[in-house]
N, C-alpha and C positions, 0 to 999 in steps of 0.2 A: 504494500500500500504506500506508493510514493507519488502517484499522479492524481490530480484532482481530489486531494484529501480534504474533507470537510473541516473547517476551522471554526472553533468556538472562541470568539474574542471576548475575554472576560478577565481572567485572573492568571496568576503564575501557578504552574503545576510542576511537580518534581517527580523523578522516577521513584517508584515504590511507595509514594505517599498518597493516601486516600484523598479524593477530591469530591465531596458530595455536592451535587448541583440541584438547584430548584429551577426548572426550565419552564418559562411562561411565555416568552416571545414566540409568535407563530413561526418565524423563520427557523428558530432553534428546535421547536417542537417537531417540525418537518425533518430537520437534520437528524435528530435522535431517532425518529421513527424509521428513516431510511437506513441508518447505521444498524439498527436491529433487524430490519427486513432483509437487507443484503447479506447479513451474517458476519460482516467485518467486526461489528461491535466495538469500533474505535473511531476516534477523531482527534484532531490536533487542538491544543489549547495554547493560545498566545495572549499576551497583554496588548492593549490598544497602543497604537502609535499614530500621532496626529498627521504625520506626513504620508505614511504608507498604508494606513488603515490598521495594520497589526505588525507586531515585532518581527524581526528577521530570524529569531530563534524561539523555539517552543518545545512542548513535550506532548507526546501522544498520550491519550487517556483511553484506557480499556474499560468498557462498560461491564460491571459485574452484575448489576441488577437495575431494573427500571420499574417504578411504581407509577402507573398512569392514574391520574385523578379524574373524577367524572367530568370536570369542566375543561379537560384537555391539557392541563398542566401536568408536569411529571416531576418526580423526585428520582434523580439518577445517582446511583452509587458507582463511582469510577475510581480507578487507581492509576497513577502515573506509570508510563512505560518508557519507551526510548525517547531521547532528546533528538531534535532535528533542526536543520537550517532551511529556511525558505528560499527556493530558487526562483519560482514564478508565482504571482498572485492571480486569482481569478474570482469569479462570482457565479453562483448557481442558485436560482430561485430565492434570492434575497440574502443568502448567507455566503460568507467568504469560503474560497477553496484555495489550495496551494499545491504546487509541485514541490516536493521536499527531498532532502537527502538526510539520512540518519547520521548522527555523530558517533564516533567510536572513541571510547576512553583509552588513554595510554595505559597499558598494563604495567603495574609496578613489579 
């Protein structure tokens, strides 16, 4: 998953760290639903950047569980995965997407 990765522009996420989300915006509700339906169960998380829309670096989030509420909102239990660098930015149905490359840590 490195091309047209859905991006949630919100907060900072870190590998192995849980990141619970309350999703209420229609664009992100659609993004979460698609991530679950396609089976990838993951998306990128970046902080906002005034010039580029979102930061050049971020962290993949793996969806562990989703609780859909009757009014369409959802509570999403995610955990941080791999870190990445953004190569290209895009847009799909109101939410941001990106082509990314994963970052490798130097082994000690």
